[in-house]
C-alpha positions in Angstrom: 0.2 0.0 -0.1 1.2 3.5 -0.9 1.1 6.1 1.7 -0.6 9.3 0.2 2.1 11.5 -1.2 0.6 14.4 0.6 1.4 12.8 3.9 4.5 10.7 3.4 6.3 13.6 1.9 5.2 16.3 4.4 8.4 17.2 6.5 8.0 16.2 10.2 7.5 19.0 12.5 9.9 17.7 15.2 13.0 18.2 12.6 13.1 20.1 9.4 14.7 18.2 6.7 14.5 15.0 8.3 13.0 13.1 5.3 16.0 13.7 3.3 18.4 12.7 5.9 16.5 9.4 6.9 16.0 8.3 3.0 19.5 6.6 2.7 18.6 4.6 6.0 15.0 3.9 4.9 16.5 2.6 1.5 18.8 0.1 3.5 16.2 -0.9 5.9 14.0 -1.9 2.9 16.1 -5.2 2.8 14.8 -6.0 6.4 11.7 -4.2 6.7 10.1 -4.3 3.3 7.3 -2.0 2.3 7.6 1.0 0.1 10.0 3.9 0.9 7.3 6.5 1.6 5.7 4.0 4.4 9.4 3.5 5.8 10.0 7.0 5.7 6.8 7.6 7.9 7.7 4.7 10.3 11.4 5.6 10.5 10.8 9.2 11.1 8.5 8.5 14.2 11.0 5.9 15.3 14.0 8.3 15.3 11.6 10.9 16.7 10.5 8.9 19.6 13.9 7.7 20.6 15.0 11.5 20.6 12.2 12.6 22.7 13.0 9.8 25.1 16.5 10.9 25.4 15.4 14.4 26.0 12.8 13.4 28.5 15.6 11.6 30.5 17.9 15.0 30.3 15.0 16.9 31.4 14.2 14.8 34.3 17.9 14.4 35.7 18.9 18.2 35.1 15.7 19.8 35.9 12.8 17.9 37.5 14.5 15.4 39.9 16.8 18.1 41.5 13.7 19.9 42.4 12.1 17.1 44.3 13.3 17.2 48.1 13.0 13.6 48.6 15.1 12.8 45.4 18.3 13.7 47.1 17.9 11.0 49.7 17.1 8.1 47.2 19.6 5.2 46.5 21.3 4.9 43.2 19.0 2.1 42.2 15.9 3.9 43.2 17.1 7.0 41.2 17.6 4.7 38.1 14.1 3.4 38.4 12.7 6.7 38.9 14.3 8.1 35.8 13.2 5.0 33.8 9.6 5.4 35.1 9.3 9.1 34.1 10.6 8.6 30.5 8.1 5.6 30.1 5.2 7.9 30.7 5.2 9.7 27.7 4.8 6.9 25.1 2.0 5.3 27.1 -0.2 8.2 26.6 0.8 8.9 22.8 1.2 5.6 20.9 -1.9 4.2 22.0 -4.0 7.2 20.7 -2.4 6.6 17.4 -2.9 3.0 17.5 -6.6 3.2 18.2 -7.2 5.6 15.7 -5.5 3.2 13.2 -7.7 0.2 14.4 -10.9 2.0 13.6 -10.1 1.7 10.1 -9.3 -2.0 10.1 -12.0 -4.7 8.7 -12.8 -6.2 12.2 -16.0 -7.6 10.6 -14.3 -9.5 8.0 -11.8 -12.3 9.2 -10.7 -13.0 5.8 -9.0 -9.5 5.4 -8.1 -8.5 9.0 -4.8 -10.1 9.1 -3.6 -8.8 5.8 -4.9 -5.3 6.3 -2.5 -2.8 5.5 -1.2 0.0 7.5 -2.2 3.6 7.3 -0.2 6.5 8.3 -1.7 6.3 11.9 -0.5 2.8 12.1 2.9 3.3 10.8 3.6 6.2 13.2 2.1 4.3 16.3 4.2 1.5 15.7 7.4 3.7 14.9 6.8 5.7 18.1 6.4 2.5 20.2 9.5 0.7 18.8 11.6 4.1 19.0 10.9 4.3 22.8 11.4 0.6 23.2 14.9 0.8 21.7 15.8 3.7 24.0 14.4 1.7 27.0 16.2 -1.6 25.8 19.4 0.4 25.7 18.8 1.8 29.3 18.0 -1.5 30.9 21.0 -2.9 29.3 23.4 -0.1 30.5 22.0 0.0 34.1 22.4 -3.6 36.0 19.1 -3.1 38.2 17.1 -2.8 35.1 18.6 -5.9 33.3 15.7 -8.4 33.2 15.9 -11.0 30.7 11.9 -10.7 30.5 12.1 -6.9 29.9 15.0 -7.2 27.5 12.9 -9.9 25.4 9.9 -7.8 25.8 11.5 -4.8 24.2 13.8 -6.4 21.7 11.2 -8.7 20.0 8.7 -5.7 19.1 11.7 -3.5 18.0 12.8 -6.2 15.4 9.2 -7.7 14.4 6.5 -4.8 14.7 8.0 -2.7 11.9 8.1 -5.7 9.7 4.4 -6.6 10.4 3.2 -2.7 9.9 5.1 -2.4 6.6 4.1 -6.0 5.2 0.6 -6.0 6.1 1.1 -9.0 8.4 -1.3 -9.5 11.5 -1.1 -5.6 11.8 -4.5 -5.8 14.0 -2.8 -7.6 16.9 0.2 -5.4 16.7 -1.8 -2.4 17.1 -3.6 -4.0 20.0 -0.3 -4.6 21.8 0.7 -1.0 21.3 -2.9 0.1 22.9 -2.0 -1.9 25.7 0.9 0.2 26.7 -1.7 2.8 28.0 -1.9 0.7 31.2 1.9 1.2 31.8 1.0 4.9 32.5 -0.3 3.8 36.0 2.3 1.4 36.5 4.9 4.1 36.2 3.2 6.5 38.3 3.0 3.9 41.0 6.7 3.2 40.4 7.6 6.7 41.1 5.7 7.1 44.2 7.2 3.8 45.5 10.8 4.9 44.8 10.0 8.3 46.8 8.8 6.2 49.6 5.2 7.5 49.4 3.4 4.1 49.4 1.7 4.8 52.7 -0.4 7.6 51.0 -3.8 7.7 49.8 -2.8 8.7 46.3 -0.4 5.7 46.0 -3.4 3.2 47.1 -5.7 4.9 44.5 -3.0 4.6 41.7 -2.2 1.0 42.4 -5.9 0.0 42.3 -6.6 2.2 39.3 -3.5 0.4 37.6 -5.0 -2.9 38.1 -8.3 -1.9 36.8 -6.8 -0.4 33.7 -4.8 -3.4 33.3 -7.8 -5.6 33.0 -9.9 -3.5 30.9 -7.2 -2.4 28.4 -5.0 -6.0 28.3 -7.2 -8.7 29.6 -11.0 -7.8 28.7 -10.3 -7.6 24.8 -7.9 -10.4 24.5 -10.3 -13.0 23.8 -11.8 -11.0 20.9 -8.2 -10.3 19.5 -7.3 -13.9 19.9 -10.3 -15.2 18.2 -9.5 -13.1 15.2 -5.9 -14.4 15.4 -7.1 -18.0 15.4 -9.7 -17.6 12.6 -7.7 -15.1 10.3 -6.7 -15.9 6.9 -3.2 -16.7 6.4 -3.2 -17.9 2.9 -1.1 -15.0 1.4 1.6 -15.4 4.4 4.9 -17.3 3.5 5.8 -20.3 5.8 8.2 -18.0 7.6 5.4 -15.2 8.3 3.0 -17.9 9.4 5.2 -19.5 11.9 6.3 -16.2 13.3 2.7 -15.1 14.0 2.1 -18.8 15.3 5.0 -18.8 17.7 5.5 -15.1 18.6 2.0 -13.2 19.0 0.3 -15.5 21.7 3.5 -14.8 24.0 1.8 -11.4 25.0 -1.6 -12.8 25.8 0.1 -15.5 28.1 2.4 -12.9 29.9 -0.5 -10.5 30.2 -2.5 -13.2 32.2 0.3 -13.9 34.2 1.1 -10.5 35.1 -2.6 -9.8 35.9 -2.6 -12.5 38.4 0.6 -11.4 40.1 -1.1 -7.8 40.2 -4.3 -8.9 41.9 -2.6 -10.9 44.5 -0.2 -8.0 45.0 -2.9 -5.5 45.4 -4.9 -7.7 47.7 -1.9 -8.1 49.8 -1.0 -4.6 50.0 -4.7 -3.3 50.6 -4.8 -6.0 53.7 -1.6 -4.7 55.1 -2.4 -2.4 58.1 -1.0 1.3 57.9 1.3 2.8 60.5 -1.6 4.7 61.8 -3.8 1.8 62.2 -0.8 -0.2 64.0 -0.4 2.7 66.2 -4.2 2.6 67.3 -3.9 -1.1 67.8 -1.1 -0.8 70.0 -2.5 2.0 72.0 
């Protein structure tokens, strides 16, 4: 599918002349990503822009915002690492899902024969590029800082960076990819909770409210729609897929559904345990 020229040729607002600079890269990525050059330029522009915004957010947090928080100075080095990570991670959780949701409205959900081969529009390309650009930044951040080096997180970021652009540019299971981008919305509550936790504010009412809201959002965004999306994944038409493409979809796309279910179980049990814990005020009243 060709991206309309009036869109794909438009200069990105975040960097004048960016398309000219990115064209050689987009040409080389064609061997791996596929798609047309205008499509690759749209996705790559969002990818590079997202990576740059993430780095800028980290710099703003470290140099401007964090020093202005009195509690920050008393935090340990690992706590500061997690705080920086959570602050930067809030912005893609609120932006990429909006683009992905807009793109999902244009997909043929009422026709399983076409859904898994539906091409990406500009919103879809930008959603995938934005999400993958952030994930590349976060992957490098996690690799650099030992406290963040979790094999699960590294795999969680590495696979989308390698896999999602190919899916978007080749019209392969795009509906499922966009759903996964939309699920990043629940990360906003997760990172707000982490910021309060690392600032030792876990005994506040705000922390409790955000923790419970995060679990509710996780259920509404990730768990509740999953059977519907998984139904389309199982009943999709894969006749046009190559064997390589089909087996990638078969083995890779079910993984997030499995992990989301497992994480939700841990979230619910953790919140129930936390809410049943007595606050310091309740402990003092009981002791009196």
